[in-house]
N, C-alpha and C positions, 0 to 999 in steps of 0.2 A: 893746638887748641885755639879756637876762635872765640871772639866775644863781640857783642854789639858795639858798633863804633861810636866814638864821640865826634860830634859834628861842630867844629868851630866855625865862626864866620856867619852865624845866623842869630837872629834876636827873638825868635818866636818861642815861647815856652811850650814844652811838649812833654809827653810821657813816653819813655822808651820801653818796649816790651821785650824782655830777655828770653832766653831759651826755655826757661821753666815758668814763665810768668803766668801761663794758663792754669797752673795749679792753684787751688784755693789755699788760703792761709792755713786752714785746718789740715789739709793734705801735706803742706810743707812741714808743719810742726810734727805731724805723725811720722814723716819720712826721716826727720832729722832730730829726733828727741834726745839723742845722746851725742856728745862730742867725741869723734874718733880720736883715740889716744895719740896716733902719729901726728895728726893735724894739731892737736892741743900742744904737743911738745914743740912743733916747728913754728906755729904762728902764735907766739906769746902775746902779741898786741891785741888780739881779739878778746872781748869781754866775756867773762864766765857766763854761760847760759845762752850765749848768742851763737848762731850758726853762720854768721856773716864773717867773711875773711877780711880782717884788718891786717894786711901783710906787713912783716918787717920791712920788706922792700915793696912799697905800695904798688898795686897794679889793679887791673879791672877783671882779671881772669879768675875762673874757678879752678883752684889748684887741687882740691880734694872733692871727689865725686859726692854729690849729695849736699854740699854746702851752698852758701849764697855768696855772690859777689856781684859787681855791677853788670856782669855779662848776663846774668839770668834773673834779674829782678825788674819790676816795673817801676822804675824810679821817676820822680818828677825832676826835670832839669831844664836849664835854659842856657843860651849862649850870649856872650857879650858882643857888642858891636865890633866890627873889624878894627884893628889898630890903625891909627892915622887920624886925620883931621875930622873924620866922622864919628870917631869913638867917643862915647859919652863918659862923663866922669863927674865927680863932685866939684862944686865951685871952690875956689880957694878960701881957706880959713875955716871951713866947716869941720866939726868934730863929732865924735860919737854922741855926745850929750845934746847936740843940736837936734831938736825934735823933728824939724822938717827941713833938712839941708837942701840947698839948691844944687843945680847941676849945670855943667857946661860941656863943651866938646873939644877934642883935639888937644887936651892938656896932659895926657898920660904918655910919656915916652916908653919905648918897649922895655927898658930896663928898670922901670919903676912900678913893679907889681901890676903890670898890665894883665887883666884877667881874660880868660877865654870861655870858661864854662863852669857851672856848678850844678850839683844835683843832690837830692835827698831820697831816702827810702825808709819807711817805718816797718820794722820787723815785729810780728806778733809775738806776744809772750805774756809774762805776768809781772809788770804790765807790758814789757817789750823794750825795744831799742830804737833809737834814732841814728841813722847812718847818713853821713855827708861826705861829699868829695868836692874838690876844686881843681881847676886846671888854669895855668897861667902861661904867658908867652915865654918868659925866661926867668932865671933865678937872679934876683938882685942881691947885692951885697947886704950883709947884716941879717937881722932876724926876719924870718918869714911870719907874717901876720895876716890871718884871715878871720874876719868877723862874720858869723852867720846870725842874722837877725830874724826872729820869728814873731809875727804879729797876730794878735787876736782880731783886730778890726780889719774889715775889708775896705775901709774908706781911704781914698788917696789923699795925700797932702795937697794943699793948694799949689805948692811949688816942689820941684824935685821928685825923685822916684819913690820916696818912702811912703808907707802907710801911716795913718794917724796912730800914734802909740797909745796903748791902754795900760793901766796899772797892771803889772805882772808880765808884760811882754818880755821876751827872752833874747839875750845876747850870749852866744857861745863863741868864745875867743880861742882860736887855734894858733899856737905860737911854737915855732921851732928855731932854735939858734942856728946860725950858719954852720953847716957841716953836721948838725944833729940829725938823729934818725927818728926820735920819738917826740911827739908834740906835747906841750903842756896845755891842758884844756881848763878854762875857767868859765864860770857861769855868772851872769849878772841879770838882774830883773829891773824893769823900768819902774821907777818911783814917780807916779803921776803927781803926787803932792809936791815933791821937790823939783820935778821937771828934769830929772837926769837919771842915768843908770846907777843902780845901787852898787855896793861893794862886790868885788870879785870873790867867788868861791872856787877853790881849787878842787875840781871834781876828778882830776887825774889821780891825785894823791889818795883820794878816797876810793879809787878803783871803780869809779862810776863813769869814766871816760877813757878812751884810748885813741891816739892818732899817730899816723906814720906818713912818710913821704917817700917817693920813689928814689932809691939810690942808684938805680940803673935806668938807662934810657928805655923807653917803651917804643918799640919799632912800629913803624907805620903798617908793616905787613902783619903785625900781630893784632892790635886792637884799634888803632887810631887812624884817622884819615891823614894825619901827618906825623912825622917823627916827633916824639916828646923827649927832650933831653932830661937828664937827671934833675931831680928836685923841682920839677914843674907840675907834678901831680901829687896831691895829698888826699888822704881819707881819714875819717874819724868815726867813732861810735860813742853814743851816750846812753847810759841806762836811764830809761824813762822814770825810774824811781827818783832820780835826782832832779827831774824836771817837774813832776806832778806831786801835788798834795793829795793823798788818797782819800781825803775827806771832802774834797772840793773838786768840782768839774772845771776843767780849763780846756779850751779849744783854741788852737792856733790855726789860722786859715791861710797863711802865706809865709814864704821864706825868701830871703835875699842874701847876697854875698857882697862883702865890702873888703877893701884893703886899706891899710894905713901906711903913713910915711915912716913911722918908727915904732919901737916897742912901747913907747909911752902911750898910755890910754888917752891922754889929752892931745896926742899928735893929730896932724891934719889927715882927714879922710882923702883917699885918692880915687881909685876906680870902684865901680859897682856893677853888679848884674841885677836888674830890676826884680822886684818881688814876683814870685810865681805862686799860684794857688797850690795848697796842699791841705791834707786833713791830718792834724796831729792833736789827739785828744785822749783823755783818760776816761771817757764815758761812752756808753752806748746809747741806743735809743729804744723806746718802747712806744708803739702805736696800737691803741685798742679802739676798734670800731664796732658799731652796732648795726645790724640789719634785721628788720622785722618783716613778718608776713601777717597781715597785708602791709604793703609798702606805705611809708608816710605816717606811721603811727607816732603819736605825740607822747606815748607812755614813756616815763623815765625809768631806766633800769639801774640798779645800784651795783657798784663795783668796789672792791677792796684790793689794795696792792701792798706788798711787803718789801718791794725793792727800794734800795737806797738812792736818794737823789741829793744833789748839792744842798747842804743845809741853808744856804742863802736863798734857795728857791721858795716859791709859794706853793709848791706841789703838795696836795693833800693825800692822805692815805686812803681816802674814799672819794669817789666821784660818781657822776651820773651821766648816762648817755641815752638819747632818744634815737630813733631810726635815722640812719645816714649820718650820724655824728661820730667824730673821732676825737679821742683824747690822746695828745702826743706828749711824751716826756723825752726831751733831748739831752738831759743831763743825768743819765742813770749811771751811777758809780759802778765800777767793776765789783762784782761779787757773785756768790754762788747761792743756789737754792732760793732764788727770788720767786715770788708767786704773784699772780693777778687772777682774781676770780670774780664771777658774777654772784652777787649775794642772793638772798632769798628772793624768789620770783614774785612779781606783783600778781595780785588776784587777776584771774582771767588770762594768764599767759603760761605757755610751756616753753621749756628749753629744747632747742633742736641740735645745735652743733657748735663747734669751735674750729675755725679754719686758720691755721698759721702758715699756710704755704707761701705767703708773701714775705716771710721772715728771711733774713740773710745772716750767714755766719754761724749757723747752729747745726749740730748733729742730732738727728731725731730718733735714731735707733742704733743698737749695737754698742760696741766699745766707744767710749768717749761721748755718749749721749748727754746732751746738755739742754734738751728741750723735750718736755713731755706734756701730754694733755690728759686730764682726767675728766671725762664727760659726766661722771656721776656727781662729782662735787663742783663741776663747772669751773675747773681750775687749770691754769697753765703754770708749770714750774720750769724755770730756766736759769741759765748762768749768763752773766755779762762779763766777758773777760777779754774783749777786743773792741777797738773803736769802730770796727766794721760790723759789730753785732747790732742788728736792728730786729727787734721782736715786733712783728706786724701781724696781729691776730684780729679776726672778726668773729664776734659772738652772734649767733643766730637764734631768734626767738619767734614763736608763732602764737598768734592770739588764739585763745580757746574759743569755743562756741557756746551759745545758749540755745537750748531747745525747750519749748513749752508744748506739752500735749494737753489739749482741752477736750473735755467730754461734754457734749450737749445732747439733750433729748427733746423730741417734739411732743412727747406725751408725758403725763404725770409719771415721774419715775417710781414713786412708791417705795423708796428706799433701795432701789436696785443698784448694785455695785457692778462696775464694768472692769474686767481684768485685762491687763496688757502684758505682753512679753517683749523685752527689748534686747536685741543682739548688738553688741558693741562692735566697733570697727576691728578689722584684723581677721575675722572669720575663724577664730580659734575656739569657738563654742562658749565664749563668755557671755552669759545672759543674765538678765535681771527681770524681775516682775514687779508690777505695781498695779494699784486699782484706783479708780475714780468713781465717786458717788455723787451724781447731781442731786440738787435739792429741789429743783423745779424745772420748768420748761424754758427753752431758749437760753440766750447768753446770760440772763440774770440768774438762772438757776444752775449754771454750769459748774464743773469742778475741773481743776487743772493741776499739773505737776508744779512743784516749787523749786527750791534751790538745788535739789539733787541733780537736776539736769542743766544747771548753769555752770559755766566754766568746765566744759567737757572737751575731750579731744576731738579734733576734726576727723572727718572720714564719713563712711556710709553706715548708717544705722538702719536696722530693720525693726519696725514697731508693729506688733501684731495684736489686734484686739480679739479676745475670745468673746464672741457675740453670745450673750445668754439666751436661753430658750425663751421664745415669745417676743424676741426683738429682732429687728433688722438694722444693719448699718446702711444708711441711705447716702452718706457722703463722707469723704475723708480728704481734706484739702489743707495745703499750707499757704501761708501768706506770701511765699516766694515760690512760684510755680516751677522755676528753673531748678529747684533743689529737691523736688519730691516726685515720686512715682507711686502714689498711693492707689491701692486697689480696693475700691469701695465694696466689691462683692464679698470679699472674705476678710477684710480688715487687715490685710498684710501689706505694709508699705515700706519702701526704702526712702530714706531721707539723707541726702548728702550734704554735710556741713563743711563749709570752708572756714578759713581763719577769720575770726571776728564775726561770723554769722550769728544773727539772732532770729531764729525761725520759730513761728508758732504754727502748729498743725492741729486742726480741729476735726474730731470724729463726731458725727451726728447720727444718732440712732432714733428710731421710732418703733413702737410696738408692732408686732405682727397683727394682721387684721383678717377677719373672716366675714362670712355672710350668712343670712338666714333667708331661706326661701319658704314662703307661705302658699299653701295650696288650698283653694276653697271650692267645694262642690255642693250641689243641692239635689235633693230628690225631685224628680219631675216626670210625671206619668206620660205626658205628651212627648217627652224627649227619649222615651224608652226606659226610664227608671232613674237615671242620674244625669247631671249636666254641670259644666263649669258655672261658677257663680261670679259674675263680674260686678265691679262697683262696690264691693264690700270693704269697709274700712277696718284696719287693724292698727293697734298701738303696740310699739316695741319699746319696752323699758328695761334698762340695765338693772340687775339685782343689786349692783353696787350703788350705795347712796352717798350723797354729800353730807356736809355738816348739818344741813337743815332737814335731812331725812328725805330729800328728793333724789330720784334716780340721776346718776351722773350723765346718763344718756337716755333720751326719749324721742321717738319719732313716730309718725303715722304714715301708713301707706294704704293704697286701694288696689284691689285685685283688678287685673286687666281682663280682656275678653277671653283669655284662656283660663281665667280663674286663679291666676298666680300673682304674687307680689314678692319683691325681694328687697332686702336691705343689706348693703355691704359697708365696708369700712368699720366694722365692729371689732373692738378690742376683745381679746379672749376673755371668756367668762360666761355667766348664766344670764339669760334674758327671758322676760315674761312677755308673751305675745297675747294680746287681748283683742277679741273680736267685738266690734260694734254690730250687734245682730240686726239685720234689716227687718223692717216691719213685715208681718205676716209669715215670719219664719221663726223656727226655734232651732237653737244650736245644740249639738250634742255636748260640746265642751267649749265654753266661751273663752277660757284661759288655758294656755299651754306654756311649757318651759322649753327653751332651746339653749343648748350649750355650744358656744363657739370655741373650738380648740384646734381647728385646722385653718391654715392660711388659705383664703379663697376670696373670690369675687363672684358677683352674680353671673351665672351662665357658665361657670367652669366645671360644674358638676361636683364641687367639693363643699357646697354650702350645707349648713345645718338645716334640717327641714322640719316643718310642722304642717299638719293638715286639719282642716275643719270641714264638717259636713252639716248642712242645714236642711231642715225639713219644713215644707210649707204647711200652714195651718188651714183648717176648714171650719166654717160656721154652718150649723144645721138649724133650720127654722121650721117649726110645725105650726101651721095656721088653720084654725077652724073658723069658718065664716057661715053663720046661719043665714040661709037665703031668705028666710022669712024672719024678719026681726022678731026675736023673742020666741020664735017657733020651736027652737030646740035648745036644750041645755047640755052641751057636749063636754067631755073631759078627755085629757091627754095624760097618759101615764107611760113614761119611758124607763126601760130597764137596760142594764148592760148585758154582756154575754154571760155573766154569772147570775143573771136574774135579780140583780140588785137594782133597786129603784135609783135612777139618776135624777138628781135635781137639776133642772135647767138653770143656765146662768141668768136668764131673764124669763119672766112670764107676764105677758101683758094682756089684761082683759080687753075686750072689745070696747068700742066707743060707748056702748051701753051694755054694761055687764048683764043686765037683765035680759038682753036680747040673745045671749048665748055666744057671742063672738070671743075668740081666744088665740093668742100667739105665744108659742114657747120656743125659746132660742138657746141652743148650746154653742158656745163660742170657742174658737182656737183649739179645735180638736186635732190632736196629732194622730197620724195613722197608727202609731204603735201604742197609743194610749188605750188601755182596756175600756175606758169610758167612751172611746170613739166608736165602738160597736153599739148602736142604739136599736132597741126594739121598743117601738112606741105603739101603745094601744090607745086607739081613739074610740071613745064611746059616744055615740050620738044619741042623746036622750031627748026623745020627743016630749 
């Protein structure tokens, strides 16, 4: 059986990776959850619950498959300087209570606890175990004394190899009488106020520690780069329950090994191996981060936690995070069923996801699961039961969007309501309807959606206007052209909203319009009976009146050479067309009504039409002129076709009535007028 070698003669601190060091701590515990009975009976030095072999005859090899020993763990270790004049050691007269003992070189003979190497490894558990070993050059006479010091501070002393001591630093004393097989282990803590180590606690008697020494040589061909004689290698285990207060977080960041000249605690310190970094703590870590879309949001999001932290800390049970911020808790006490959750969402924001992939030391599914995520309640539930447990979760939120739909009209709305259908993102047929009713023309009379469209999910919306009869949609635009593809022809438009967008889309309608074509003809004998009548003026008035009783629309037009005139741009409705009859004509009907109900323009053949026919008038004059003044006395009597006497419009006597002169005039005779057929009888009376 082989194991990783110990390398004496170097001074650089290293981590040695054993045969099974690639296994995660969770996998190691799962593979060795119970102590094999044969091993338990044979290796009575190992602590209950630990899978690490503290052998009666200490060694580095794994003697029972599935267990741990120095051959298959990733321990932290370091070597002493080679023996001789270059070997470092403590200065004369320094003791354990010396807070920063000085150092010298070449003062440790080979038979005076000259050290070669030491190492440590922390075994996961509840809370776990600290394992240590030491290697020395030879066995001196008397008691074997090894002191392992664990410091919380990483600050070096101004002189000597030690770290600055902090209240609660740890000193584990390993002591075996000459010829003994089991070590007595005691624990002391640094009393910063007194400036010395506190009283020793026997942790072996309490079954919180165990230590042994090799009673047999360890052959070079077995595990070491040199032969190790008996009693030159020792190992020990300490239950972390004896080290840590489970109500307070404590972290040790370095370890070192020291030897003393005798079993008296106040005896002089001899050799040392300088501190090496390690992680020994009874707390895990929690990191909660926030990411938002869009990036850079200043909105604060509320969080609540239930996990325990060191009572001396200022950590609060609630905290807030903005985008790209992280809240870190480095003193999370071991415990189960901890939670951290994002509280009620701020207005205008949606929750997207929780990503805990950066976490270490957790089982996320199956047997032994100790981390779960509930997206519905925005909660992470987890256990912290190892100093390597680091919960690292990022909560993702997306800003909701605001959409405003504005309805404008270019014509008096007259109480017209405009209906819309809105399809929500996702394409699952979720629709909604709403209506807008402008009160006037332009922006001042517009109507718009309110809060119902604020704080909505991002995505592509389809907004469709149902254009009412008699109206046209003339434009549909958004204030951000990159976010819209509105179709003005049918009122169907897609609006893509991103996180935090505030978009206003305006639909503009105007009434449909038509035209009235006026045709004007006249009777004209010389033209063959009828002819177009140019230059005739017509007035077109809307039947709809304003508050003052005046038509809301009125215009005048004149017929062209073809006898036609046209007015377009007319709102649907009834219009009165009135002719201004030219002089010397009579109209059959001076006023007509036209109804505009079809969208049209002049010349497209869809206009509403009206026609007017005028008739020319004729004047008839009968004149009697006595050639001999006074020579005759004539009379004129005219009758119509019914032999009814027709009275002339005018009857003018001559210059001298006595002379018999007479003029009779019939004016404005229409061809169809019965009186227009005149039968005049002129009697010349001599």
